[in-house]
Structures are given as structure tokens and as C-alpha cells.
C-alpha positions as MATLAB code, in Angstrom:
seq = 'MNEFQQILDLNKRELDKAKKYEKLNSSLKSHDWLIVCPLFFVNGELDFFIENPSLEKSKILDIIKNVFYNLDRTSIYVEGYFEKISYIKPFSKSIENSIILAFQKEYEGSIKTLIPIIEGVIRKYLSTKNKTKISFYDIKGYINCLKEDLESNLENNISNTYKFENSELNEILSLQKEYYKIWFSFIDDYLKENFYLKTDNGKEITNHINRHSIIHEFGNDFNYNFESFIKVFFIILFMAWCFMIVEGIPLIIDVDNNHNLYKIISYKNIIEISEEMDYDKHVLLNGKRGYKEENLHTKFSPILNLKKRTIICLQQSQKESKNIW';
ca = [
     -19.477  -28.699  -64.449;
     -22.378  -26.478  -65.514;
     -25.296  -25.552  -63.253;
     -27.715  -27.995  -64.862;
     -25.372  -30.952  -64.312;
     -24.828  -29.920  -60.689;
     -28.571  -29.754  -60.010;
     -29.129  -33.017  -61.867;
     -26.428  -34.838  -59.877;
     -27.808  -33.465  -56.601;
     -31.295  -34.769  -57.405;
     -29.891  -38.155  -58.423;
     -28.065  -38.449  -55.095;
     -31.218  -37.558  -53.182;
     -33.219  -40.110  -55.156;
     -30.618  -42.805  -54.464;
     -30.875  -41.997  -50.766;
     -34.682  -42.183  -50.884;
     -34.458  -45.630  -52.505;
     -32.305  -46.801  -49.594;
     -34.922  -45.479  -47.186;
     -37.577  -47.293  -49.197;
     -35.821  -50.594  -48.529;
     -35.428  -49.623  -44.887;
     -39.116  -48.823  -44.579;
     -39.968  -52.254  -45.996;
     -37.665  -53.813  -43.430;
     -39.244  -51.846  -40.580;
     -42.643  -53.255  -41.494;
     -41.485  -56.519  -39.988;
     -41.136  -54.585  -36.734;
     -44.830  -53.627  -36.621;
     -44.873  -50.639  -38.958;
     -42.274  -48.287  -37.550;
     -42.589  -45.799  -40.408;
     -39.640  -43.799  -41.750;
     -40.493  -40.240  -40.687;
     -38.373  -37.379  -42.136;
     -38.888  -34.770  -39.375;
     -38.106  -37.295  -36.633;
     -35.011  -39.020  -37.979;
     -32.681  -36.095  -38.655;
     -29.351  -37.007  -37.062;
     -28.218  -40.089  -38.943;
     -30.554  -42.609  -37.304;
     -31.815  -43.851  -40.669;
     -28.283  -44.413  -41.946;
     -27.511  -46.312  -38.733;
     -30.546  -48.551  -39.326;
     -29.421  -49.174  -42.922;
     -25.893  -50.052  -41.799;
     -27.275  -52.418  -39.134;
     -30.099  -54.329  -40.885;
     -30.247  -57.098  -38.278;
     -31.166  -54.804  -35.377;
     -33.756  -56.273  -33.052;
     -37.032  -54.442  -32.579;
     -36.167  -53.548  -28.977;
     -32.954  -51.843  -30.120;
     -34.796  -49.872  -32.804;
     -37.328  -48.760  -30.210;
     -34.552  -47.742  -27.794;
     -33.099  -45.449  -30.452;
     -36.536  -43.949  -31.108;
     -37.056  -43.405  -27.365;
     -33.723  -41.603  -27.127;
     -34.733  -39.310  -29.993;
     -38.098  -38.450  -28.415;
     -36.643  -38.002  -24.936;
     -33.915  -35.732  -26.299;
     -35.787  -32.666  -25.109;
     -33.787  -30.306  -27.325;
     -35.399  -32.095  -30.282;
     -38.924  -32.694  -29.004;
     -39.265  -29.169  -27.630;
     -39.171  -27.659  -31.130;
     -41.914  -29.759  -32.739;
     -44.844  -27.494  -31.861;
     -43.321  -24.029  -32.387;
     -40.748  -25.151  -34.935;
     -43.136  -27.067  -37.183;
     -46.817  -27.263  -36.247;
     -47.291  -23.550  -35.474;
     -45.991  -22.646  -38.953;
     -48.497  -24.758  -40.901;
     -51.918  -23.211  -41.529;
     -53.699  -26.566  -41.509;
     -52.091  -27.768  -38.256;
     -51.653  -24.552  -36.257;
     -55.253  -24.546  -34.859;
     -54.507  -27.927  -33.261;
     -51.086  -27.092  -31.805;
     -52.330  -26.775  -28.212;
     -53.938  -30.211  -28.371;
     -50.768  -31.691  -29.909;
     -48.765  -30.167  -27.055;
     -51.198  -31.771  -24.611;
     -50.670  -35.168  -26.254;
     -46.888  -34.792  -25.845;
     -47.344  -33.888  -22.166;
     -49.570  -36.932  -21.639;
     -46.970  -39.149  -23.314;
     -44.242  -37.813  -21.028;
     -46.540  -38.725  -18.115;
     -46.891  -42.242  -19.572;
     -50.639  -41.669  -20.009;
     -50.541  -43.163  -23.486;
     -54.233  -43.902  -23.901;
     -55.016  -40.217  -23.413;
     -52.187  -39.086  -25.683;
     -53.230  -41.421  -28.519;
     -56.925  -40.615  -28.260;
     -56.028  -36.928  -28.331;
     -53.930  -37.257  -31.487;
     -56.251  -39.353  -33.660;
     -59.072  -36.757  -33.908;
     -56.421  -34.079  -34.565;
     -55.121  -36.017  -37.565;
     -58.591  -36.133  -39.060;
     -59.268  -32.511  -38.133;
     -56.141  -31.454  -40.039;
     -57.184  -33.535  -43.044;
     -60.684  -32.012  -43.031;
     -59.241  -28.519  -42.810;
     -56.999  -29.232  -45.784;
     -59.735  -30.849  -47.887;
     -62.105  -27.955  -47.173;
     -59.786  -25.767  -49.282;
     -60.393  -28.069  -52.270;
     -63.958  -26.811  -52.873;
     -65.417  -29.879  -51.205;
     -68.813  -29.033  -49.720;
     -69.171  -32.445  -48.115;
     -66.155  -34.411  -46.938;
     -66.710  -38.151  -46.633;
     -64.664  -40.669  -44.684;
     -63.542  -41.990  -48.076;
     -62.110  -38.516  -48.844;
     -60.270  -38.498  -45.524;
     -58.696  -41.898  -46.168;
     -57.567  -40.812  -49.636;
     -56.356  -37.313  -48.777;
     -52.711  -38.240  -49.318;
     -53.259  -38.494  -53.094;
     -54.701  -34.973  -53.133;
     -51.712  -33.711  -51.170;
     -49.304  -35.456  -53.528;
     -50.984  -33.778  -56.527;
     -50.581  -30.380  -54.851;
     -46.915  -31.040  -54.233;
     -46.274  -32.092  -57.835;
     -48.021  -28.969  -59.094;
     -45.827  -26.836  -56.823;
     -42.728  -28.649  -58.037;
     -43.463  -27.729  -61.656;
     -43.952  -24.071  -60.775;
     -40.888  -23.902  -58.528;
     -38.557  -25.529  -61.048;
     -39.690  -23.352  -63.960;
     -39.388  -20.209  -61.805;
     -36.040  -21.131  -60.235;
     -34.000  -22.451  -63.165;
     -33.486  -21.010  -66.644;
     -32.845  -24.326  -68.370;
     -34.139  -25.826  -71.574;
     -37.543  -27.526  -71.319;
     -35.971  -30.947  -71.763;
     -33.575  -30.222  -68.892;
     -36.373  -28.929  -66.654;
     -38.389  -32.072  -67.367;
     -35.425  -34.267  -66.467;
     -35.054  -32.573  -63.084;
     -38.809  -32.618  -62.517;
     -38.939  -36.347  -63.263;
     -36.285  -37.061  -60.612;
     -38.015  -34.906  -58.012;
     -41.396  -36.509  -58.663;
     -39.856  -39.956  -58.249;
     -38.169  -38.803  -55.030;
     -41.420  -37.585  -53.460;
     -43.354  -40.561  -54.814;
     -41.138  -42.792  -52.698;
     -41.599  -40.678  -49.575;
     -45.363  -40.450  -50.032;
     -45.558  -44.211  -50.495;
     -44.451  -44.616  -46.855;
     -47.391  -42.688  -45.396;
     -49.852  -44.010  -48.004;
     -48.919  -47.598  -47.205;
     -49.035  -46.900  -43.465;
     -52.543  -45.442  -43.657;
     -53.995  -48.161  -45.904;
     -52.461  -51.174  -44.183;
     -52.549  -49.926  -40.636;
     -54.257  -46.723  -39.535;
     -57.290  -47.025  -41.852;
     -57.240  -50.801  -42.288;
     -60.816  -52.075  -42.660;
     -62.120  -53.732  -39.502;
     -65.393  -55.124  -40.833;
     -63.992  -57.983  -42.896;
     -63.153  -60.372  -40.107;
     -59.419  -59.635  -40.303;
     -57.867  -59.645  -36.870;
     -56.392  -56.347  -35.690;
     -53.563  -57.127  -33.310;
     -51.199  -54.390  -32.200;
     -51.618  -52.329  -35.361;
     -52.498  -48.690  -34.773;
     -55.980  -48.888  -36.220;
     -58.034  -45.740  -35.909;
     -61.399  -47.510  -36.040;
     -60.694  -50.124  -33.391;
     -59.209  -47.530  -31.010;
     -61.891  -44.850  -31.363;
     -64.790  -47.321  -31.227;
     -63.267  -49.536  -28.528;
     -63.687  -52.797  -30.426;
     -62.444  -54.751  -27.444;
     -59.116  -55.754  -28.968;
     -56.349  -56.169  -26.439;
     -54.585  -53.002  -27.563;
     -51.432  -52.005  -25.709;
     -51.359  -48.291  -24.951;
     -47.621  -47.795  -24.553;
     -44.810  -45.580  -25.853;
     -44.473  -47.595  -29.046;
     -48.159  -47.142  -29.875;
     -48.002  -43.416  -29.149;
     -44.950  -42.796  -31.314;
     -46.544  -44.592  -34.274;
     -49.471  -42.156  -34.167;
     -47.167  -39.191  -33.528;
     -45.199  -40.141  -36.661;
     -48.369  -39.594  -38.709;
     -48.795  -35.973  -37.585;
     -45.052  -35.355  -38.058;
     -45.137  -36.837  -41.551;
     -48.171  -34.697  -42.385;
     -46.299  -31.625  -41.140;
     -43.368  -32.411  -43.445;
     -45.729  -32.790  -46.424;
     -47.591  -29.563  -45.707;
     -44.385  -27.578  -45.194;
     -43.242  -28.595  -48.675;
     -46.641  -27.881  -50.259;
     -46.940  -24.495  -48.503;
     -43.340  -23.581  -49.305;
     -42.332  -23.309  -45.638;
     -38.564  -23.638  -45.029;
     -37.624  -26.762  -43.104;
     -35.120  -24.674  -41.130;
     -36.146  -24.571  -37.466;
     -36.759  -21.054  -36.178;
     -37.992  -20.797  -32.567;
     -37.713  -18.391  -29.658;
     -34.571  -19.784  -28.048;
     -35.309  -18.314  -24.602;
     -38.823  -19.779  -24.500;
     -37.514  -23.080  -25.806;
     -34.988  -23.385  -22.983;
     -37.741  -22.988  -20.395;
     -39.860  -25.460  -22.312;
     -37.073  -28.037  -22.079;
     -36.953  -27.589  -18.288;
     -40.755  -27.898  -18.054;
     -40.681  -31.164  -20.009;
     -37.927  -32.421  -17.700;
     -39.991  -31.515  -14.612;
     -43.100  -33.219  -15.998;
     -41.194  -36.438  -16.732;
     -39.525  -36.590  -13.328;
     -42.499  -35.487  -11.203;
     -44.981  -37.742  -12.988;
     -42.839  -40.810  -12.225;
     -43.557  -40.204   -8.546;
     -47.226  -40.942   -9.343;
     -46.578  -44.213  -11.171;
     -47.379  -46.417   -8.178;
     -50.599  -44.514   -7.459;
     -51.629  -45.028  -11.102;
     -50.836  -48.719  -10.669;
     -53.096  -48.928   -7.582;
     -55.971  -47.317   -9.490;
     -55.554  -49.273  -12.744;
     -54.456  -52.700  -11.501;
     -56.946  -55.390  -12.402;
     -58.611  -53.290  -15.096;
     -58.922  -54.790  -18.566;
     -55.993  -53.839  -20.818;
     -53.774  -52.556  -18.002;
     -50.102  -53.416  -18.549;
     -47.998  -52.951  -15.428;
     -44.733  -52.922  -17.401;
     -45.708  -49.655  -19.107;
     -45.494  -47.820  -15.782;
     -42.393  -49.738  -14.678;
     -40.484  -48.542  -17.749;
     -38.294  -45.569  -16.823;
     -37.348  -42.826  -19.258;
     -34.454  -40.472  -18.628;
     -34.744  -37.042  -20.244;
     -31.766  -36.024  -22.366;
     -30.698  -32.377  -22.148;
     -27.822  -31.005  -24.182;
     -27.285  -28.199  -21.700;
     -24.545  -27.475  -19.205;
     -25.423  -28.297  -15.607;
     -24.951  -24.652  -14.582;
     -27.407  -23.549  -17.289;
     -30.000  -26.061  -16.094;
     -29.677  -24.867  -12.487;
     -30.065  -21.213  -13.517;
     -33.112  -21.997  -15.655;
     -34.714  -24.038  -12.875;
     -34.187  -21.217  -10.378;
     -35.624  -18.647  -12.767;
     -38.598  -20.862  -13.488;
     -39.183  -21.396   -9.775;
     -39.365  -17.621   -9.270;
     -41.780  -17.282  -12.185;
     -43.926  -20.083  -10.729;
     -44.159  -18.288   -7.375;
     -45.310  -15.107   -9.133;
     -47.801  -17.091  -11.221;
];
């Protein structure tokens, strides 16, 4: 098999896989817009969803919780992804704060931290497109601009990487464009029908993650819980994936392993210590409009893929560092 046929077959397989995810994403809409997010689902979760199409929403959410509370995974998001992207890096501290708030089950704070970041990233990106004045309409439609950038990069990369005939290059390019068109349709649909859904036409906004109703406190009985947080977090993760492709950043995770180990322990401490404050939060919030007691009752166990001896050594070392600090 020649090189062209190998590359062609590879792209066909990837496109077939994307089409399966497209059907899955349509199915997940019935579970309140749990978007297919490429940087989050990396260990076969999507294939599991495809193989088990009748999963209940609670089961899907349990799997998502286990992914987020796998601290080996979540600990790499900021340094492994966000810090590498020029448009997102200035907001990495605030994103880290939103993750900390989520681990403390302070979901209203975590969500209201993330939403302005999303728009800040978009504005930073659009400002590179010679736009002197960026309207809200531009922000809502930024994904089309990003898609155009990606397609332009694809053409350059293919022509520079492969020495094929023009007809062969066009065939590969066509497959890759179709592949990314499918992926971009997920976030485009999510933004139009959910995050940026118009709220001035009398249409009821229920538990959708609607930017306008959250930021302007429209009085809807919105549930600030883990599910709501992760839906917003998926947006920033999806944006990171898009920007990494457009900027030509390898998707291979490269972080300071020593720092990351201590970060895992810090996340674990935050989760466990904050649960001791759950009742006090209940006392302060009980009776307030929108307060849902079950959100504090829900317990989350951090998942660490480390040996017990390693955890003990890291905790002792961190304790000594804390005393010095």
C-alpha cells in the first residue's frame, strides 16, 4: 500500500469515528446538552456511551464525575492545555480558581467565574482579526471565524507535509474538512441552542446553561450544581482543543511531573477539607432562594492513580513546605 492510500484510509477511519460521535452528540442532547468534548473524553468513554445507547442520564453523569474527579486527569488541564494557548493563557489563574471552587462545591462561583473568561478568550482571539470594535454578535459567531482559520491551516499543512498530486491532496483535504466540520458542529450547536440562546423572545429557559440568564440573574430557578459547572467547563475545554489545532500546538500533554504530583495532593486536600464545611454552608444558605440542599449532600471521592506510599510521602513533604510557607 502506497503512502497516499495509507493517509487516505487513516482519514476515512477518523471521519467514520467522528460520524459515530455525531450520532452520540445528538443522543446526548436528550440528556440536557452534555456535549461531546474531545479533551475531556480521552479514555474510551465515548465508545462506552456508543455501545450503551440506553444509559440513563444519572449513569452518564456518574461517568463524567469520575473523569473530573480523577485528579491525574484534571490536574493537567491548566498547565497541560490552557497555559500553552496564547488566547487562553492570560486567564489560566482564573480557570484554576473555577476548578478549585467546583471541588469545594461552590458551583455558582465557579460558573460565574468561567463565563466571563469564555468571552474574554473570544475577544482576545477576535482582536487579532483586525476588528477595531467587537460586538456581541461577533462573539456569538466567533466559532465560524475559528473554523475558517483551521481550514486555512489544513490546506497549508497538507501541501507542506505531503508530496502528492493536487487531486490526491484535495481528496485528503476534503476528508479532513468534513471531519472538523462535524466536530465544530457540536460547539456551534451548543452555543446557539444553549449558551447564547435568545432570552427576549418569551421562550422559557429551564436548566439550560444560558449565559444571559445567569449573568443578568433573570430569576429563573437555575440549579448551580456539578452538572451545570461541567457543561460550562466543556466550553472552555472545547475552545482549547480548537485553538491548539489552529495554533499548531501538539495535543501531547507535557507538564512538570513533580509539580503535578503536588497539585494532585492539593486538589485532594481541598476536596476533603471543604466537605467538613458543608453543614456550615447549609446553615448559611438554607431558606435562600435557589438553594438546593442535595448539592451539598452529594459526596465526591477523589481518584488518585498513585501508590499509597507515594501519597503519604507527598503529603509529608507538602506539610513541611506549608510550615515553611
